[in-house]
C-alpha positions in Angstrom: 5.6 1.5 13.2 5.4 -0.8 16.3 8.8 -2.2 16.0 11.8 -1.6 18.4 15.7 -2.2 17.8 15.3 -2.8 14.1 18.7 -3.2 12.8 20.8 -5.3 10.1 22.6 -8.3 11.3 25.4 -10.5 9.5 23.7 -12.9 7.1 24.8 -16.6 7.5 22.0 -18.9 6.0 18.3 -19.0 5.9 15.5 -21.6 5.4 13.7 -19.4 3.3 16.3 -18.4 0.4 19.5 -19.6 -0.8 21.9 -17.1 -2.7 23.2 -18.9 -5.9 25.9 -18.1 -8.4 26.2 -19.3 -11.9 28.6 -18.9 -14.7 28.3 -19.7 -18.4 29.6 -18.8 -21.7 28.0 -17.1 -24.8 29.2 -16.1 -28.0 32.8 -16.4 -26.6 32.3 -14.6 -23.4 31.9 -15.6 -19.9 29.5 -14.2 -17.6 28.2 -14.5 -13.9 24.5 -14.5 -12.8 23.9 -14.2 -8.9 20.1 -14.8 -7.9 18.4 -16.0 -4.8 16.7 -19.3 -4.9 13.2 -18.6 -3.1 10.1 -20.8 -1.9 6.9 -20.8 -4.3 3.8 -18.8 -2.8 0.0 -19.2 -3.2 -2.1 -15.8 -3.3 -6.1 -15.7 -2.6 -8.2 -12.8 -3.9 -11.0 -12.9 -1.4 -14.4 -11.3 -2.0 -16.8 -11.0 1.2 -20.3 -11.0 -0.7 -22.2 -9.6 2.2 -20.0 -6.4 2.5 -19.4 -6.1 -1.4 -15.8 -6.0 -0.5 -12.5 -7.2 -1.0 -10.4 -8.3 2.2 -6.8 -7.5 1.7 -3.8 -8.2 4.1 -1.9 -4.9 5.4 1.5 -5.8 6.9 5.0 -4.7 7.5 7.6 -5.7 5.0 11.4 -5.1 6.1 12.6 -5.4 2.2 10.4 -2.6 1.4 11.0 -0.5 4.6 14.7 -0.9 3.6 14.0 0.0 -0.2 11.9 2.9 1.0 14.5 4.1 3.6 16.7 5.6 0.8 13.8 7.3 -0.8 12.8 10.8 0.3 9.3 10.7 -0.5 8.7 7.5 1.5 10.6 8.9 4.5 7.8 11.1 5.1 5.3 8.5 4.6 3.8 7.2 7.9 2.9 3.9 6.0 6.6 3.3 5.4 7.2 -0.3 5.0 3.6 -1.4 5.0 1.9 -2.9 1.9 -1.6 -3.7 0.7 -1.7 -7.2 -0.4 -3.7 -10.4 -1.2 -3.4 -13.0 1.3 -0.6 -15.1 0.6 1.6 -17.6 2.1 5.0 -19.7 1.3 4.5 -23.2 -0.2 6.7 -24.7 2.6 4.6 -27.5 3.8 3.8 -31.0 2.5 0.1 -29.9 1.5 -1.7 -29.5 -1.7 -1.5 -25.8 -3.1 -5.3 -25.3 -2.2 -4.8 -26.7 1.4 -1.9 -24.2 1.8 -4.2 -21.2 0.3 -6.9 -22.2 2.7 -4.6 -22.4 5.7 -3.3 -18.8 4.8 -6.8 -17.5 4.6 -7.5 -18.9 8.1 -4.0 -17.7 9.4 -4.1 -14.1 8.1 -7.9 -13.1 8.0 -9.8 -15.6 9.9 -11.9 -16.9 7.0 -12.1 -20.4 5.7 -13.4 -20.2 2.1 -15.6 -23.1 1.0 -14.4 -23.0 -2.6 -11.2 -22.0 -4.2 -11.1 -21.1 -8.2 -7.6 -21.5 -9.4 -6.9 -18.5 -11.8 -3.5 -19.5 -12.8 0.3 -19.7 -12.1 2.6 -16.6 -12.4 6.3 -16.2 -11.9 8.2 -13.2 -10.5 11.7 -11.9 -10.1 13.3 -13.1 -13.4 16.5 -11.4 -12.6 17.1 -11.7 -8.8 15.4 -15.1 -8.0 12.4 -16.7 -9.9 9.4 -18.1 -7.9 6.3 -19.3 -8.8 3.0 -17.9 -7.5 -0.3 -19.7 -7.6 -3.3 -17.3 -7.7 -6.9 -18.3 -6.4 -10.1 -16.4 -6.0 -12.6 -17.2 -3.2 -16.0 -15.7 -2.2 -16.8 -15.6 1.7 -19.3 -14.3 4.0 -19.5 -14.0 8.0 -20.4 -17.6 8.1 -17.0 -18.3 6.9 -15.2 -16.5 9.7 -13.7 -19.4 11.9 -11.0 -17.5 13.6 -9.4 -14.1 14.5 -6.7 -13.9 11.9 -3.8 -11.6 12.3 -1.1 -14.0 11.1 1.6 -16.5 12.9 5.1 -16.7 13.7 5.2 -13.1 14.7 3.3 -11.8 11.8 1.4 -8.7 12.5 -1.3 -8.7 9.8 -4.4 -6.4 9.7 -7.2 -7.3 7.6 -8.3 -4.4 5.1 -11.9 -4.4 3.6 -12.1 -2.4 0.5 -15.8 -1.9 -1.2 -15.3 -3.0 -5.0 -16.3 0.6 -6.1 -13.8 2.2 -3.9 -10.9 0.2 -4.9 -9.3 2.6 -7.5 -9.5 5.7 -5.2 -8.2 3.6 -2.2 -5.3 1.9 -3.9 -3.9 5.2 -5.2 -2.3 5.7 -1.8 -1.2 2.3 -1.3 2.0 0.5 -1.8 1.2 -2.8 -3.5 2.5 -5.6 -6.0 1.1 -5.8 -9.7 -0.6 -8.9 -8.7 -3.0 -6.9 -6.5 -4.1 -4.7 -9.7 -4.1 -7.9 -11.8 -6.5 -9.4 -9.4 -8.9 -6.5 -9.4 -9.0 -6.2 -13.1 -9.5 -9.9 -13.4 -12.4 -9.8 -10.9 -13.8 -6.8 -12.9 -13.8 -8.8 -16.0 -15.0 -12.2 -14.8 -17.2 -11.5 -11.8 -18.4 -8.0 -11.4 -20.5 -8.0 -14.5 -22.4 -11.0 -13.1 -23.8 -9.0 -9.9 
């Protein structure tokens, strides 16, 4: 980990999340539900045709590091706090979802896809705070490389190329979200058979 002075500080407010508390009555009982209002996001499964590889994002996530810090298994892991993810970003600009998805591909990985295929909208965090994630697929090649990538605003993103035929062995050792495995299964069903 290339970070110094990582520490918890008092929380006051955020432009990304808002804590919420609702009370309600059901069947004569009063209940309270705490959750976080969070921004929606977009995610893109990028397939590099020339390399026959997926292009994923590897980055450090403090909430994951915090969660893993209490787990003895992960304390021994050199990748503690690091994830393998789809290229993703928050819906926090006055742009269409496709425009945000393309912008994230350039910012994080340096590729500008010519075409995006919308796969669907999915919801996460039902108990702690729901947000919608719009999922896209794009095929790229070296001619679509328009920037260095690596992220913006302090992000430290690394591109990870994984051959389709090596995904299952590669992913066994990685921390990832369920969407990553869903994306792989979707690809195998809808695109891999056509090759």
